[in-house]
C-alpha positions as CSV (number, residue, x, y, z in Angstrom):
1,M,16.5,-47.1,-49.8
2,V,16.5,-49.1,-46.5
3,R,13.3,-50.6,-47.4
4,K,14.3,-51.8,-50.9
5,I,17.4,-53.5,-49.3
6,L,15.3,-55.1,-46.7
7,S,12.7,-56.4,-49.4
8,K,15.4,-57.8,-51.3
9,L,17.0,-59.6,-48.4
10,G,13.2,-60.8,-47.9
11,N,13.3,-62.1,-51.5
12,L,16.3,-63.9,-50.9
13,A,15.4,-65.6,-47.7
14,R,12.1,-67.1,-49.5
15,A,14.5,-68.3,-52.3
16,C,16.8,-69.9,-50.0
17,G,13.6,-71.7,-48.4
18,H,12.2,-72.9,-51.6
19,A,16.0,-74.5,-52.5
20,L,16.0,-76.0,-48.9
21,L,13.0,-78.3,-49.9
22,W,15.3,-80.0,-52.7
23,L,18.3,-80.5,-50.4
24,K,19.1,-83.4,-48.1
25,P,18.9,-82.6,-44.5
26,R,22.7,-82.4,-44.0
27,H,23.1,-80.2,-46.9
28,A,20.3,-78.0,-45.6
29,R,21.7,-77.3,-42.3
30,L,24.8,-76.0,-43.9
31,L,23.2,-73.9,-46.2
32,I,21.1,-72.4,-43.2
33,L,24.3,-71.9,-41.3
34,F,26.0,-70.2,-44.5
35,V,22.8,-67.9,-45.0
36,L,22.9,-67.0,-41.2
37,I,26.4,-65.8,-41.3
38,V,25.8,-63.9,-44.4
39,C,22.9,-62.2,-43.1
40,V,24.6,-61.3,-40.0
41,S,27.6,-60.0,-41.6
42,L,25.1,-58.0,-44.1
43,V,23.2,-56.6,-41.1
44,Y,26.4,-55.7,-39.3
45,S,28.1,-54.1,-42.2
46,F,24.7,-52.2,-43.1
47,R,24.7,-51.0,-39.7
48,K,28.1,-49.7,-39.6
49,F,28.7,-48.2,-42.9
50,F,25.2,-47.0,-44.3
51,L,23.3,-46.2,-41.1
52,H,24.3,-43.0,-38.9
53,H,22.5,-42.2,-35.6
54,V,22.6,-38.5,-34.5
55,P,22.0,-38.1,-31.0
56,S,20.0,-35.2,-29.4
57,G,21.5,-31.8,-29.6
58,H,23.8,-32.7,-32.3
59,M,23.8,-32.7,-36.3
60,L,25.4,-34.8,-39.1
61,V,27.7,-33.2,-41.5
62,V,28.0,-35.0,-44.9
63,I,31.2,-34.4,-47.0
64,A,30.8,-35.4,-50.9
65,K,33.7,-37.4,-52.2
66,S,32.8,-36.9,-55.4
67,G,31.0,-34.2,-58.0
68,E,31.5,-30.9,-59.7
69,P,34.3,-28.8,-58.1
70,L,33.0,-25.8,-56.1
71,A,33.4,-22.4,-57.7
72,E,35.5,-19.6,-56.3
73,G,34.2,-18.0,-53.0
74,P,31.5,-20.5,-51.5
75,L,33.0,-23.2,-49.1
76,L,30.1,-25.2,-48.9
77,A,28.6,-27.5,-51.5
78,G,25.1,-27.9,-53.1
79,P,23.7,-31.1,-54.7
80,G,26.1,-32.6,-57.2
81,Q,28.9,-30.9,-55.9
82,M,32.1,-32.1,-54.3
83,G,32.8,-31.0,-50.8
84,I,31.3,-30.2,-47.7
85,R,27.6,-30.2,-48.2
86,E,25.6,-27.1,-46.9
87,E,22.6,-29.1,-45.8
88,V,23.0,-31.0,-42.3
89,Y,20.9,-33.7,-40.8
90,G,19.2,-33.6,-37.5
91,E,18.8,-36.2,-34.8
92,G,17.7,-39.6,-35.9
93,W,18.7,-42.0,-38.0
94,H,20.3,-41.5,-41.6
95,F,21.2,-43.7,-44.5
96,V,24.4,-42.5,-46.3
97,W,26.5,-44.4,-49.0
98,P,29.8,-44.8,-47.4
99,V,31.5,-45.1,-50.9
100,F,30.3,-41.7,-51.9
101,Y,30.0,-39.5,-48.7
102,K,31.7,-39.2,-45.5
103,T,30.0,-37.8,-42.3
104,E,31.0,-36.0,-39.1
105,I,28.7,-35.4,-36.0
106,K,29.1,-32.0,-34.7
107,P,27.2,-30.3,-31.8
108,N,24.5,-27.7,-32.4
109,I,25.1,-24.5,-31.8
110,V,23.2,-23.3,-28.6
111,V,22.4,-19.7,-27.8
112,P,21.7,-19.6,-23.9
113,A,18.9,-17.9,-22.4
114,A,19.1,-15.9,-19.2
115,K,19.8,-18.2,-16.2
116,K,20.9,-18.3,-12.7
117,S,24.4,-19.2,-11.5
118,A,26.7,-18.9,-8.6
119,K,27.7,-15.2,-9.9
120,G,24.2,-14.2,-10.0
121,I,21.7,-13.9,-13.2
122,E,23.6,-14.4,-16.3
123,P,21.8,-12.1,-19.3
124,A,20.5,-13.8,-22.3
125,K,22.9,-13.8,-25.3
126,V,22.3,-13.4,-29.1
127,G,24.3,-15.0,-31.6
128,I,26.1,-12.9,-34.5
129,V,26.3,-15.1,-37.5
130,K,29.5,-14.7,-39.8
131,A,29.2,-16.7,-43.3
132,L,32.9,-17.8,-44.0
133,G,32.1,-18.2,-47.5
134,G,29.8,-16.9,-50.3
135,T,29.5,-14.3,-52.8
136,P,31.8,-11.1,-51.7
137,L,29.8,-8.1,-50.8
138,P,29.3,-5.3,-53.3
139,A,30.8,-1.9,-52.8
140,G,28.7,0.0,-50.3
141,Q,27.2,-3.0,-48.5
142,F,28.7,-3.9,-45.1
143,L,26.2,-6.9,-43.9
144,A,25.7,-10.2,-45.6
145,D,22.2,-11.6,-46.7
146,K,21.7,-15.5,-47.6
147,G,24.4,-16.7,-49.7
148,Q,27.1,-13.7,-49.1
149,Q,30.1,-13.6,-47.4
150,G,30.4,-11.7,-44.2
151,I,28.4,-10.7,-41.0
152,H,24.6,-11.6,-41.2
153,R,22.4,-8.5,-40.3
154,E,20.0,-10.9,-38.5
155,V,20.9,-12.3,-35.1
156,L,19.9,-15.9,-33.5
157,L,17.8,-15.6,-30.6
158,P,18.2,-17.9,-27.5
159,G,17.6,-21.6,-28.8
160,S,19.5,-24.4,-30.6
161,Y,20.5,-24.1,-34.1
162,R,21.8,-26.4,-37.0
163,L,24.5,-24.2,-38.8
164,N,27.2,-26.0,-40.5
165,P,30.4,-25.2,-38.6
166,Y,32.4,-25.4,-41.7
167,G,30.8,-22.7,-43.4
168,Y,29.5,-20.3,-40.5
169,E,30.7,-19.0,-37.0
170,V,28.6,-17.7,-34.5
171,K,29.7,-15.2,-31.8
172,L,27.5,-15.0,-28.5
173,V,27.2,-11.8,-27.1
174,D,24.8,-10.4,-24.4
175,M,21.8,-9.0,-25.2
176,V,21.6,-5.3,-25.0
177,E,19.9,-4.0,-21.7
178,V,18.7,-0.5,-21.2
179,K,18.2,-0.2,-17.4
180,Q,15.5,1.5,-15.5
181,G,16.2,5.2,-15.4
182,Y,17.9,5.3,-18.9
183,V,17.0,5.4,-22.5
184,G,19.0,3.9,-25.2
185,V,20.4,5.9,-28.4
186,K,21.4,3.6,-31.4
187,R,24.2,4.4,-33.4
188,R,25.2,2.5,-36.7
189,K,28.7,1.6,-36.9
190,L,28.8,0.1,-40.3
191,G,27.8,1.9,-43.2
192,L,28.8,5.2,-45.5
193,D,30.1,8.4,-43.9
194,G,27.3,10.9,-43.8
195,A,27.0,15.0,-43.9
196,T,26.3,15.0,-40.2
197,E,26.6,12.9,-37.2
198,F,23.1,11.4,-37.9
199,A,22.5,8.5,-40.1
200,T,19.8,10.2,-42.4
201,K,19.7,7.4,-45.2
202,P,19.7,3.7,-44.7
203,G,23.3,2.3,-44.8
204,E,24.9,5.3,-43.3
205,K,26.9,5.6,-40.4
206,G,25.6,7.8,-37.4
207,I,23.1,8.3,-34.8
208,I,19.7,6.9,-35.2
209,R,17.6,9.9,-34.5
210,D,14.0,8.7,-34.5
211,E,14.3,5.5,-32.6
212,I,14.8,5.9,-28.9
213,L,15.1,2.4,-26.8
214,Q,13.0,2.3,-23.3
215,P,14.2,0.3,-20.7
216,G,14.0,-3.4,-21.4
217,L,16.1,-6.3,-23.4
218,Y,17.0,-5.8,-27.0
219,P,18.4,-8.4,-29.6
220,I,20.6,-5.9,-31.3
221,N,23.6,-6.8,-33.6
222,T,26.4,-5.0,-31.9
223,E,28.6,-5.5,-34.9
224,E,26.2,-3.1,-36.5
225,Y,24.9,-0.8,-33.7
226,E,26.1,0.6,-30.6
227,V,23.8,1.5,-27.9
228,I,24.6,4.5,-25.8
229,P,22.5,4.6,-22.3
230,C,21.4,8.1,-21.5
231,D,20.0,8.7,-18.1
232,I,16.7,10.5,-17.8
233,G,15.1,12.7,-15.0
234,I,15.4,15.9,-13.4
235,Y,18.8,17.1,-12.4
236,Q,20.3,19.7,-9.9
237,T,23.1,22.1,-10.4
238,T,23.9,23.6,-6.9
239,Y,26.1,26.7,-6.3
240,H,26.7,26.7,-2.6
241,Y,28.2,29.4,-0.5
242,S,30.8,29.0,2.3
243,S,32.9,31.2,4.5
244,E,35.7,28.6,3.5
245,P,37.2,29.5,0.3
246,K,38.2,25.8,-0.7
247,D,34.3,24.8,-0.2
248,N,32.7,27.8,-1.8
249,T,31.2,27.3,-5.3
250,A,28.8,30.1,-4.9
251,L,27.9,32.2,-8.1
252,V,29.8,35.5,-8.4
253,F,28.9,38.5,-10.4
254,D,29.5,42.2,-10.3
255,A,26.6,44.7,-9.4
256,S,26.2,48.0,-11.1
257,D,27.8,49.8,-8.4
258,S,31.1,47.2,-8.4
259,N,30.1,45.5,-5.4
260,R,30.9,41.8,-5.6
261,I,27.6,39.7,-5.1
262,Q,27.5,36.1,-4.3
263,L,24.4,33.8,-4.9
264,D,23.6,30.6,-3.1
265,C,21.3,28.9,-5.3
266,T,20.0,25.5,-7.0
267,I,19.1,24.9,-10.7
268,E,16.6,22.1,-11.3
269,W,16.5,21.1,-15.1
270,E,15.2,18.2,-17.2
271,L,16.0,16.4,-20.3
272,K,13.3,14.8,-22.4
273,P,14.2,11.2,-23.9
274,K,13.2,12.5,-27.4
275,H,16.1,15.1,-27.5
276,W,18.7,12.7,-26.4
277,P,19.8,11.9,-29.9
278,E,21.0,15.5,-30.5
279,W,22.3,15.7,-27.2
280,V,24.6,12.7,-27.7
281,A,25.7,14.2,-31.3
282,K,26.1,17.5,-29.7
283,F,27.3,16.9,-26.2
284,R,28.3,13.3,-25.7
285,N,27.2,12.9,-22.0
286,I,25.4,14.4,-19.1
287,K,28.5,16.3,-17.6
288,R,28.9,18.2,-20.9
289,I,25.5,19.3,-21.1
290,E,25.6,20.7,-17.6
291,T,28.7,22.5,-18.1
292,A,28.0,23.7,-21.7
293,V,24.3,24.7,-21.3
294,I,23.4,25.1,-17.6
295,M,26.7,26.5,-16.1
296,L,27.5,28.8,-19.2
297,N,24.0,30.3,-19.1
298,V,23.9,30.7,-15.5
299,K,27.1,32.7,-15.3
300,N,25.9,34.7,-18.3
301,I,22.7,35.8,-17.2
302,S,23.7,36.4,-13.7
303,R,26.5,38.7,-14.8
304,N,24.3,40.6,-17.4
305,K,21.3,40.8,-15.2
306,G,23.7,41.9,-12.2
307,Q,24.6,44.8,-14.1
308,D,21.0,46.4,-13.9
309,Y,20.8,46.1,-10.0
310,G,22.9,47.9,-7.3
311,A,24.0,46.1,-4.1
312,E,21.4,48.3,-2.0
313,D,18.6,46.9,-4.5
314,F,19.2,43.3,-3.1
315,L,18.4,44.6,0.5
316,D,15.0,45.8,-1.1
317,G,12.4,42.8,-1.1
318,V,10.6,44.0,-4.1
319,K,13.6,44.4,-6.3
320,R,15.3,41.3,-5.1
321,E,12.2,39.2,-5.9
322,K,12.3,40.8,-9.5
323,F,15.8,39.9,-9.7
324,Q,15.0,36.3,-8.8
325,D,12.1,36.2,-11.5
326,D,14.2,37.7,-14.1
327,F,17.0,35.4,-13.6
328,M,14.8,32.5,-13.8
329,Q,12.7,33.4,-17.1
330,E,16.1,34.3,-18.9
331,L,17.5,31.0,-17.7
332,Q,14.7,29.1,-19.1
333,Q,14.5,30.9,-22.4
334,A,18.4,30.4,-23.0
335,C,18.4,26.6,-22.1
336,K,15.0,26.1,-24.1
337,A,17.2,26.5,-27.5
338,D,19.3,23.6,-26.4
339,N,16.0,21.5,-25.4
340,V,16.9,21.5,-21.9
341,I,13.9,22.4,-19.4
342,V,14.6,24.6,-16.5
343,R,12.1,23.6,-13.7
344,H,13.2,26.0,-11.0
345,A,15.7,28.2,-9.9
346,F,16.0,28.4,-6.3
347,I,17.9,31.4,-4.9
348,R,18.4,30.7,-1.1
349,N,20.6,33.5,-0.2
350,I,22.2,36.7,-1.9
351,I,25.5,37.4,0.0
352,I,26.6,41.1,-0.2
353,P,30.0,42.3,0.6
354,D,30.3,43.5,4.6
355,A,32.3,46.6,3.4
356,F,29.0,47.7,1.7
357,L,26.7,46.3,4.6
358,K,28.5,47.8,7.4
359,P,27.5,51.5,7.0
360,K,23.9,50.3,6.1
361,R,24.0,48.3,9.2
362,D,25.2,50.9,11.5
363,E,22.7,53.3,10.1
364,Q,19.7,51.1,10.4
365,L,21.0,50.0,13.8
366,A,20.8,53.6,14.8
367,R,17.7,54.0,13.3
368,E,16.3,51.0,15.0
369,K,17.8,52.2,18.2
370,A,15.7,55.8,17.8
371,I,12.7,53.9,17.0
372,T,13.4,51.9,20.3
373,Q,14.0,54.8,22.4
374,K,10.7,56.4,21.1
375,E,9.0,53.4,21.4
376,Q,10.4,53.1,25.0
377,T,9.2,56.8,25.9
378,L,5.9,55.9,24.7
379,T,5.8,52.7,26.5
380,A,6.6,54.7,29.8
381,K,4.1,57.3,29.1
382,T,1.4,54.4,28.6
383,Q,2.5,53.1,31.9
384,N,1.9,56.2,33.7
385,E,-1.3,56.3,32.1
386,V,-2.1,52.8,33.0
387,V,-1.2,53.6,36.6
388,A,-3.5,56.3,36.7
389,A,-6.5,54.4,35.2
390,E,-5.6,51.5,37.7
391,R,-6.2,54.0,40.5
392,T,-9.3,55.5,38.9
393,I,-10.6,51.9,38.7
394,A,-9.8,51.2,42.2
395,F,-11.6,54.3,43.4
396,E,-14.5,53.4,41.1
397,V,-14.7,50.2,42.6
398,A,-14.3,51.2,45.9
399,K,-17.2,53.5,45.5
400,V,-19.2,50.9,43.9
401,E,-18.9,48.7,46.7
402,A,-20.1,51.3,49.2
403,I,-23.2,52.0,47.3
404,T,-23.6,48.2,47.3
405,Q,-23.2,47.6,50.8
406,K,-25.6,50.7,51.6
407,L,-28.3,49.0,49.4
408,V,-27.7,45.6,51.0
409,A,-28.2,47.3,54.5
410,G,-31.4,49.0,53.5
411,I,-32.9,46.0,51.8
412,E,-31.9,43.8,54.9
413,R,-33.9,46.6,57.2
414,E,-36.8,46.3,54.9
415,V,-36.7,42.5,55.3
416,E,-36.4,42.7,59.2
417,N,-39.4,45.4,59.1
418,L,-41.3,43.2,56.8
419,T,-40.5,40.2,59.0
420,L,-42.0,42.0,62.2
421,I,-45.0,43.1,60.5
422,T,-45.7,39.6,59.5
423,D,-45.1,38.0,62.8
424,A,-47.4,40.7,64.4
425,E,-50.3,40.0,61.8
426,V,-49.8,36.3,62.4
427,E,-50.1,36.6,66.2
428,K,-53.3,38.7,65.6
429,L,-54.7,36.0,63.7
430,K,-53.7,33.5,66.2
431,D,-55.4,35.4,69.0
432,E,-58.8,36.1,67.0
433,Y,-58.9,32.3,66.0
434,D,-58.3,31.2,69.8
435,A,-61.1,33.5,70.5
436,K,-63.3,32.3,67.9
437,K,-62.5,28.6,69.2
438,S,-63.3,29.3,72.8
439,I,-66.9,30.7,71.7
440,M,-67.4,28.0,69.7
441,D,-66.2,25.5,72.5
442,A,-68.6,27.3,75.0
443,E,-71.5,27.1,72.4
444,R,-70.5,23.3,71.9
445,K,-70.5,22.7,75.6
446,E,-73.8,24.4,76.1
447,L,-75.4,22.5,73.6
448,L,-74.1,19.2,74.8
449,G,-75.4,20.2,78.3
450,K,-79.0,20.9,76.8
451,A,-78.9,17.7,74.7
452,D,-77.9,15.8,78.0
453,A,-80.3,17.3,80.2
454,E,-83.0,16.7,77.2
455,S,-81.9,13.0,76.8
456,K,-82.2,12.6,80.5
457,R,-85.7,14.1,80.9
458,L,-86.9,11.9,77.9
459,L,-85.4,9.0,79.4
460,N,-87.0,9.4,82.7
461,V,-90.2,10.4,81.0
462,A,-90.0,7.1,79.4
463,K,-89.6,5.1,82.5
464,S,-92.2,6.8,84.1
465,S,-94.3,6.0,81.1
466,L,-93.3,2.2,81.2
467,Y,-94.0,1.9,85.0
468,K,-97.2,3.3,84.3
469,M,-97.9,1.0,81.5
470,Q,-97.0,-2.1,83.7
471,M,-99.1,-0.8,86.6
472,D,-101.8,-0.7,84.0
473,V,-101.1,-4.1,82.6
474,F,-100.3,-6.1,85.8
475,G,-103.3,-3.9,88.1
476,S,-103.4,-5.6,91.4
477,D,-101.7,-9.1,90.4
478,S,-98.6,-8.9,92.5
479,D,-97.5,-12.3,91.5
480,S,-97.3,-11.6,87.7
481,F,-95.6,-8.4,88.4
482,L,-92.9,-10.2,90.6
483,R,-92.7,-13.0,88.2
484,Y,-92.2,-10.2,85.3
485,T,-89.4,-8.6,87.6
486,M,-87.7,-12.0,88.1
487,S,-87.7,-12.7,84.4
488,Q,-86.0,-9.5,83.5
489,N,-83.0,-10.6,85.6
490,L,-82.7,-13.9,84.3
491,N,-79.5,-14.9,82.1
492,Q,-80.0,-14.2,78.5
493,A,-78.2,-17.2,77.3
494,M,-80.5,-19.6,79.4
495,R,-82.5,-22.1,77.4
496,L,-85.3,-24.4,78.5
497,R,-86.6,-27.3,76.7
498,L,-89.5,-29.9,77.5
499,F,-89.8,-33.1,76.3
500,Q,-92.7,-35.6,76.5
501,S,-91.2,-39.3,76.8
502,G,-94.4,-41.1,77.1
503,P,-97.0,-42.2,79.9
504,G,-96.2,-41.9,83.5
505,T,-93.9,-38.9,83.0
506,F,-94.1,-35.4,84.0
507,W,-97.0,-34.5,81.3
508,T,-99.3,-37.3,82.2
509,N,-99.0,-36.8,85.9
510,M,-99.9,-33.1,85.3
511,G,-103.6,-33.8,84.7
512,D,-105.5,-30.8,83.9
513,K,-103.2,-28.8,86.1
514,S,-101.8,-25.8,84.4
515,M,-98.4,-23.9,84.7
516,N,-97.6,-20.5,83.7
517,M,-94.0,-19.7,82.8
518,F,-92.6,-16.2,82.1
519,V,-89.5,-16.3,80.1
520,P,-87.8,-13.5,78.1
521,A,-89.3,-13.4,74.6
522,P,-86.6,-14.1,71.9
523,R,-85.7,-11.0,70.1
């Protein structure tokens, strides 16, 4: 539509341009001014009355001023009908004929998500939509579908939605949160009444048996469903005995001999999540389960089993243990019918009346005293035997010590005798060796004397032979013998060197004279 209008304005401007070519300049200027005024007025009027700008986060509601009247029931008009149009426009520019329609700008419906605030973390929301107009719901239907009047089954998740505020109301509620340690059981609030407390058919009111909500967030229509939180885990029921009557919560029952017995015990029991729908329908909460199942069965079983035992039986360890086992097994069987699991039944103490215990205690005390006296007599006898044994042991020890000392003295004497014998033999060997040594020294001296005498004899013989040889060599030449004798006494280191230096020397003057010199021959 906007494009058609702009196209027509362009055609008009072109026609005016052609007309200006045939007008005088003064008339042309007036015509141009007129055309500009008309164009500005048209643009301003078009922008103000025909175009509508929708800002972000808002919607444009259109109201038709003419058309067919609405039928009975619907509040919003469709195409060709008079009234508030069901269709709304989103952000941006929109062309609307002002003569036929009226417009209003409304904010979008915002379903907030989880966010932090000064108070902490605000949970996420869901929007429950209620149609203000539409076809009335038929009998037996409690939630509306599209086009019907009433609460819609589907909810709006966190986000922004363009729902006509004249035709719909949106209620913001927190998402259903099932916390850790809990499960959620759903109960339909809208619907037909059923035969039981369970919703066995679609559209019936009651507890949903087969749908257990685990911990988490759920976008549930709270107009249709209620979510019942049910804690899960292991629970304890304790019966505590105290001497103060106001603090005494022990389990009390009568034994077969009419003695009043009290139990100090703790019962540990567990609830499975899958059984919570039955428990909610039957007991409503955990306290009533404990009262109607655990406490009731504990009292009945203790009373019934207590009739099978006398007070004296609880003093016997075997019978006492059997009572504990029977008590736990019967409690498990009785609670199993209500889907309650008994894990343990701890009986810490069994309190028996003092009126019954005093004679037993006195009898046992007398028995223990007799046993003590018997043991003391046996101990005294044993101590005497120990003293006698100690004396015997001391005597035997002294006897062994005497024998040991005697043996040690004999060994020491043998060692001394052996030492004396050894010393005598050593002295004898030394004397024999000294005697042999003296004989050998005498023989050595004798041999040395004989060798010395023989050497002297041989030396004298040699000298005599030498003199004899000398006498034979020199004969009667006394000068030669003298010179020989003198040469024997010359210094062994003396050297005599003769040099011929030419005529007129010692050698030339010698002539035919001869000179004999006796010197020691070199070795």
